[in-house]
C-alpha positions as CSV (number, residue, x, y, z in Angstrom):
1,M,145.0,48.1,45.9
2,S,146.0,45.9,43.1
3,L,147.7,47.2,40.2
4,Y,146.0,48.3,37.0
5,G,147.6,48.5,33.7
6,G,148.1,52.2,32.6
7,M,146.8,53.7,35.8
8,S,149.1,56.5,37.3
9,M,148.2,56.9,41.0
10,A,150.2,60.1,41.1
11,S,148.3,61.8,38.4
12,G,145.2,60.0,38.7
13,S,145.0,59.5,35.1
14,N,144.4,56.2,33.2
15,S,145.7,55.4,29.8
16,C,143.7,52.2,29.5
17,L,141.5,51.9,26.5
18,C,138.6,50.5,28.7
19,D,138.5,50.8,32.4
20,L,136.5,48.0,33.8
21,R,137.6,48.5,37.6
22,S,134.4,49.6,39.0
23,D,130.9,51.1,38.3
24,T,132.2,54.2,40.3
25,M,134.6,54.9,37.4
26,T,131.6,55.5,35.0
27,V,130.2,59.1,35.1
28,P,126.7,58.9,33.4
29,D,126.1,61.8,30.8
30,D,122.6,63.3,30.5
31,A,121.2,60.8,28.2
32,M,122.3,58.1,30.4
33,R,120.7,59.7,33.4
34,A,117.4,60.2,31.4
35,A,117.5,56.4,30.5
36,M,117.8,55.6,34.1
37,V,114.9,57.7,35.2
38,A,112.6,56.4,32.4
39,A,113.7,52.6,32.8
40,V,110.7,50.2,33.8
41,V,111.8,48.3,36.8
42,G,110.6,45.4,38.5
43,D,111.8,42.3,40.7
44,G,114.7,40.6,38.7
45,V,114.4,37.6,41.1
46,Y,110.9,36.8,39.8
47,G,111.6,37.8,36.2
48,E,109.4,40.8,36.6
49,D,112.0,43.5,35.6
50,P,111.6,44.0,31.8
51,T,114.7,46.1,31.3
52,V,116.9,43.1,32.7
53,T,114.9,40.5,30.9
54,A,115.5,42.5,27.7
55,L,119.2,42.8,28.3
56,E,119.6,39.0,29.2
57,N,117.6,38.1,26.1
58,R,119.6,40.3,24.0
59,M,122.9,39.0,25.1
60,A,121.7,35.3,24.8
61,T,120.8,36.2,21.2
62,L,124.0,38.0,20.4
63,L,126.1,35.1,21.8
64,D,123.8,32.4,20.2
65,K,123.1,31.0,23.8
66,E,120.0,29.4,25.1
67,A,119.8,32.0,28.0
68,A,122.0,34.7,29.7
69,V,122.0,36.1,33.4
70,F,122.8,39.7,34.4
71,L,125.2,40.0,37.1
72,P,125.5,43.6,38.4
73,T,129.1,43.4,39.8
74,G,132.4,42.2,38.7
75,T,133.0,40.4,41.8
76,Q,129.7,38.4,41.4
77,S,130.7,37.7,37.8
78,N,134.0,36.4,38.8
79,L,132.8,34.2,41.7
80,T,129.9,32.9,39.5
81,A,132.6,32.0,36.8
82,L,134.8,30.2,39.4
83,L,132.0,28.2,40.8
84,A,131.0,27.1,37.4
85,H,134.4,25.9,36.6
86,C,135.7,24.5,39.9
87,G,134.4,22.3,42.7
88,R,135.1,22.4,46.4
89,G,138.8,21.6,47.0
90,D,139.9,22.5,43.5
91,E,142.8,24.7,43.0
92,I,143.1,27.8,40.6
93,I,146.4,29.2,39.4
94,I,146.2,32.9,39.4
95,G,148.3,36.0,39.0
96,D,149.5,37.6,42.3
97,T,148.1,41.1,41.3
98,Y,144.8,40.0,39.8
99,H,141.7,41.5,41.2
100,I,140.1,38.0,42.3
101,Y,143.3,37.4,44.4
102,C,143.9,40.9,45.9
103,D,140.6,42.6,46.2
104,E,137.7,40.2,46.3
105,A,137.9,39.3,49.9
106,A,138.7,35.5,49.2
107,G,135.4,34.9,48.0
108,A,136.7,31.9,46.0
109,S,137.9,30.4,49.1
110,V,135.4,31.2,51.5
111,L,132.2,30.7,49.5
112,G,133.6,28.2,47.0
113,G,136.3,26.2,48.8
114,I,138.7,27.0,45.9
115,S,142.4,27.2,46.8
116,M,144.1,30.1,45.0
117,N,147.6,29.4,44.0
118,A,149.3,33.1,43.3
119,I,152.0,33.1,40.8
120,A,154.1,36.1,39.8
121,T,152.6,38.5,37.4
122,Q,154.7,39.9,34.5
123,T,154.9,43.6,33.9
124,N,152.2,43.5,31.1
125,G,149.7,41.8,33.6
126,A,150.2,38.3,32.0
127,V,151.4,35.0,33.8
128,S,154.0,33.0,32.1
129,R,153.5,29.6,30.7
130,K,156.5,28.3,32.5
131,H,155.2,29.5,36.0
132,C,151.8,28.2,35.3
133,W,153.2,24.8,34.4
134,R,155.4,24.6,37.5
135,A,152.4,25.7,39.7
136,G,150.2,23.1,38.2
137,D,152.2,20.2,39.2
138,P,151.8,18.3,35.9
139,V,153.5,15.2,37.4
140,G,150.7,14.7,39.8
141,R,151.2,15.3,43.6
142,Y,147.4,16.1,43.5
143,A,144.7,15.7,41.0
144,R,143.3,18.9,39.9
145,R,140.2,19.5,37.7
146,C,140.7,23.3,37.2
């Protein structure tokens, strides 16, 4: 399991302001359960789910974009973002404790043909500019688009 800031495995407590690890961390209250029961559903692939369509339209409006797409999982969202920014054979520089690198079954590499160059993550979860610069090989052994 990768490391999550503020998570104490011994106590099971989490001091993060917002824990976005998984949908399994969300415990719905009565109002949320009632909303799920009352939701009108349909086939989202064919644009027939009014709830998803309303959510996508609302997000597009809030972000001043032409359109939005609902992605139900973080793994799907991460892979979609990587595929939008990188092509086959490209390389990403990534922290060695980041979820994409540790926990997503190498989807970037297997499905996208994207090489992951993992570098040391600092105690605060960030990667240093110096390590990124060195990993990126700015003098050009290889041409990188990402």
